PAMI-938806 format. One record per atom (N, C-alpha, C): x, z, y. Coordinates in pm, whole numbers, padded with zeros to 5 digits, always signed. Each point is the difference from the previous one (the first is absolute). Layout:
<pts>
XZY;...
</pts>
This chain:
<pts>
+00084+00000-00117;-00084+00000+00117;+00089+00000+00125;-00033-00085+00092;+00071-00003+00127;-00078+00083+00100;+00073+00089+00067;-00064+00088+00098;+00098+00027+00113;-00048+00055+00111;+00091+00035+00110;+00101+00107-00041;+00116-00006+00060;+00105+00100-00019;-00049+00136+00049;+00040+00105-00070;-00022+00136+00049;+00133+00075-00010;+00014+00106+00076;+00127+00073+00004;+00042+00053-00137;-00095+00026-00087;+00034+00047-00134;+00069-00108-00084;-00004-00125+00045;+00065-00111-00070;+00148-00013+00036;+00045+00071+00102;+00132-00025+00056;+00114+00016-00101;-00001+00105-00082;+00109+00019-00097;+00008-00118-00097;-00115-00046-00047;-00002-00114-00092;+00051-00126+00068;-00042-00021+00124;+00043-00117+00076;+00152+00002+00018;+00055+00117+00031;+00145+00011+00019;+00076-00031-00129;-00053+00041-00114;+00064-00032-00128;-00001-00151-00026;-00115-00062+00024;-00012-00145-00018;+00097-00071+00094;+00007+00045+00123;+00085-00060+00102;+00147+00004-00042;+00048+00117-00045;+00141+00015-00038;+00035-00090-00117;-00092-00016-00094;+00027-00084-00116;-00013-00148+00033;-00087-00033+00094;-00023-00140+00034;+00101-00055+00100;+00045+00084+00090;+00090-00045+00107;+00122+00092+00010;+00083+00005-00103;+00113+00096+00001;+00101-00024+00112;+00007-00124+00052;+00096-00029+00107;-00046+00053+00136;-00131+00008+00020;-00050+00040+00132;-00141+00059-00008;-00015+00112-00073;-00136+00058-00011;-00046+00065+00129;-00130-00011+00025;-00060+00074+00112;-00006+00148-00038;+00011+00087+00100;-00014+00144-00027;-00140+00045+00044;-00027+00128-00016;-00135+00051+00026;-00042-00018+00146;+00098+00010+00093;-00037-00017+00141;-00044-00143+00030;+00065-00095-00062;-00040-00139+00019;-00141-00022-00054;-00028+00054-00119;-00134-00016-00057;-00106+00067+00087;+00030+00117+00053;-00098+00065+00088;-00021-00080+00128;+00108-00058+00053;-00014-00086+00117;-00082-00125-00033;+00026-00058-00116;-00077-00118-00041;-00148+00034-00018;-00026+00118-00053;-00140+00043-00015;-00067+00015+00136;+00075+00053+00096;-00053+00014+00137;-00031-00137+00060;+00088-00097-00025;-00018-00134+00055;-00107-00082-00074;-00007+00018-00132;-00087-00084-00083;-00087+00083-00094;-00080+00090+00051;-00077+00089-00089;-00103-00073-00088;-00052-00112+00047;-00101-00072-00078;+00060-00098-00099;+00127-00033+00019;+00063-00099-00088;+00124+00055-00073;+00004+00130-00017;+00100+00066-00084;-00079+00040-00125;+00016-00077-00105;-00083+00016-00119;+00086+00034-00122;-00059+00073-00093;+00069+00032-00125;-00083-00048-00118;+00070-00030-00108;-00065-00030-00127;+00004+00128-00080;-00115+00064-00015;-00009+00128-00070;-00061-00023-00137;+00067+00049-00102;-00047-00015-00138;-00037+00137-00055;-00120+00012-00050;-00043+00125-00063;+00044-00003-00145;+00064+00108-00046;+00049+00005-00137;-00116-00006-00099;+00033-00033-00121;-00099-00020-00106;-00093+00120-00016;+00056+00120+00012;-00082+00121-00016;-00072+00041+00129;+00015-00082+00105;-00068+00022+00129;+00045+00128+00072;+00113+00055-00040;+00045+00127+00059;+00099-00019+00114;+00058-00117+00011;+00105-00020+00097;-00009-00139+00061;+00041-00011+00124;+00007-00130+00067;+00147-00029+00025;+00045-00117-00042;+00137-00043+00022;+00000-00115+00101;+00096+00001+00089;+00016-00109+00095;+00095-00102-00063;-00050-00120-00021;+00079-00105-00064;+00066-00094+00101;-00054-00004+00123;+00058-00090+00098;-00065+00019+00136;+00051-00071+00099;-00056+00010+00134;+00025-00130+00076;-00075-00019+00106;+00021-00109+00094;-00031+00052+00140;+00077-00048+00096;-00025+00030+00141;+00007-00135+00072;-00106-00032+00074;+00003-00124+00077;-00064+00022+00136;+00039-00086+00093;-00049+00012+00137;-00134-00072+00014;-00065+00020+00112;-00130-00060+00026;+00007-00150+00024;+00121-00054+00006;+00013-00145+00017;+00057-00069-00125;+00014+00075-00111;+00040-00062-00126;+00145+00015-00040;+00077+00080+00073;+00141+00021-00037;+00009+00108-00107;+00055-00036-00114;+00022+00098-00107;+00123+00080+00039;-00022+00126+00033;+00110+00088+00041;+00079+00042-00124;-00073+00039-00105;+00065+00041-00124;-00101-00005-00113;+00048-00037-00119;-00080+00003-00122;+00095+00035-00113;-00043+00089-00087;+00084+00039-00114;-00088+00052-00113;+00048-00022-00121;-00066+00049-00121;+00104+00076-00081;-00042+00114-00055;+00091+00078-00084;+00052-00088-00113;+00131+00005-00029;+00057-00086-00105;-00073+00007-00135;-00054+00117-00037;-00072+00013-00127;-00130-00080-00002;-00051-00034+00117;-00132-00063+00007;+00004-00142+00056;+00118-00057+00004;+00011-00139+00045;-00048-00094-00110;-00040-00119+00043;-00051-00104-00090;-00132+00038-00067;-00075+00084+00069;-00133+00040-00048;-00110-00043+00098;+00039-00074+00104;-00096-00047+00098;-00020+00091+00120;+00076+00110+00005;-00015+00096+00110;+00041-00064+00133;+00118-00059+00004;+00047-00065+00123;-00092-00113+00042;-00047-00076-00098;-00092-00110+00029;-00128+00052+00066;-00057+00107-00055;-00122+00057+00059;+00024+00052+00141;+00113+00067+00019;+00031+00053+00133;+00017-00114+00101;+00076-00102-00038;+00023-00111+00092;-00129-00078+00027;-00082-00017-00102;-00127-00070+00019;-00091+00074+00098;+00013+00131+00008;-00080+00076+00096;+00031-00049+00142;+00129-00021+00030;+00037-00051+00132;-00042-00147+00015;+00013-00077-00107;-00032-00142+00007;-00150-00026+00016;-00082+00099-00029;-00145-00018+00010;-00059+00041+00135;+00084+00045+00092;-00049+00035+00133;-00045-00130+00067;-00126-00014+00031;-00051-00131+00044;+00056-00052+00132;+00044+00088+00089;+00046-00048+00130;+00151-00028+00004;+00072+00023-00110;+00143-00030+00000;+00022-00150+00000;+00080-00047+00093;+00036-00141+00003;+00117-00027-00094;+00075+00106-00029;+00112-00008-00094;+00035+00140-00046;+00070+00008-00112;+00056+00125-00050;+00148-00029-00023;+00088+00087+00049;+00142-00027-00015;+00078+00129-00019;+00124-00019-00047;+00090+00113-00024;+00144-00050+00005;+00091+00095+00001;+00141-00029-00012;+00046+00047-00138;+00087-00080-00061;+00052+00031-00134;+00150-00023+00001;+00073+00091-00062;+00145-00020-00011;+00028-00134-00069;+00100-00068+00053;+00039-00129-00061;+00039+00019-00147;+00055+00116-00032;+00044+00026-00138;-00112+00048-00093;-00117+00028+00054;-00109+00056-00081;-00083-00113-00063;+00055-00056-00105;-00065-00114-00065;-00131+00038-00067;-00011+00125-00046;-00125+00047-00061;-00114+00000+00100;+00027+00053+00121;-00103+00001+00104;-00035-00142+00043;+00100-00085+00012;-00026-00139+00039;-00089-00069-00103;+00026+00024-00128;-00082-00061-00106;-00143+00054+00004;-00015+00130+00024;-00132+00062+00010;-00080-00064+00113;+00059-00007+00118;-00071-00057+00115;-00031-00148-00023;+00094-00073-00058;-00023-00141-00028;-00120-00018-00093;-00007+00083-00103;-00112-00004-00094;-00133+00029+00070;+00006+00079+00106;-00120+00035+00077;-00034-00105+00107;+00079-00107+00007;-00029-00108+00093;+00077+00005+00131;+00096+00089+00011;+00081+00010+00121;+00111-00105-00002;+00043-00039+00119;+00110-00094+00013;+00104+00056+00096;+00124-00037-00022;+00107+00040+00091;-00013-00085+00126;-00008+00067+00115;-00017-00072+00127;+00116+00019+00096;+00094+00085-00036;+00113+00022+00089;+00092+00108-00053;+00097+00035+00082;+00096+00104-00037;+00039+00078+00125;+00037+00125-00021;+00049+00085+00109;+00140+00047-00039;+00104-00049+00069;+00136+00040-00034;+00020+00152+00016;+00066+00057-00099;+00039+00142+00002;-00116+00096+00023;-00118-00037-00040;-00118+00086+00017;+00019+00135-00069;+00064-00003-00115;+00025+00123-00076;+00143+00050+00021;+00053-00017+00118;+00137+00043+00027;+00097-00109-00039;+00038-00002-00126;+00096-00100-00045;-00065-00109-00086;-00133-00007+00003;-00069-00100-00082;-00116-00061+00078;-00015-00131-00018;-00110-00070+00066;-00134+00031-00066;-00105-00018+00078;-00136+00008-00052;-00058-00140+00000;-00078-00029-00101;-00081-00122-00001;-00138+00039+00050;-00058-00083+00083;-00137+00023+00045;-00090-00080-00094;-00091+00070-00063;-00093-00064-00092;-00140+00013+00059;-00080-00105-00019;-00130-00003+00067;-00105-00066-00088;-00122+00053+00011;-00117-00059-00064;-00103-00026+00109;-00057-00119-00005;-00104-00037+00097;-00127-00031-00078;-00110+00065+00034;-00124-00027-00073;-00048-00143+00025;-00062-00055-00102;-00059-00134+00013;-00136+00019+00065;-00021-00070+00108;-00126+00008+00071;-00077-00128-00029;-00118+00016-00058;-00082-00116-00030;-00101-00020+00112;-00001-00118+00053;-00097-00031+00104;-00116-00075-00063;-00119+00034+00037;-00115-00073-00053;-00036-00113+00097;-00040-00110-00057;-00034-00116+00081;-00148-00025-00005;
</pts>
């Protein structure tokens, strides 16, 4: 189930972040600032355990009101289960977005393949975006059908 972030999710989010982005993980202050900036679009994928006694956070997404994916990550144990796809589709389904875009490390071939599979295309690059590594700008534009 995808739902809004709550402060009780923070420890789980930090664990996912450290495992997903070991070179440059966000810390708790960054997440709290992002929540302040994007309270309606900071979402988590919460999974209720089989016995219904516990809720585990499997992933999260944060995006701006104009379609910029600030961050998306899925816990390594739960990748390739459709979690990232569901989270990203939530942003892609916002009807007023003219585009959805993000920055991806040039070396992150897994993320590039994921976005490509979701219909994103590389539209540019930002030199040294990650300090000593370039970012690729990836973008998805919804198809608008006009009726005649």
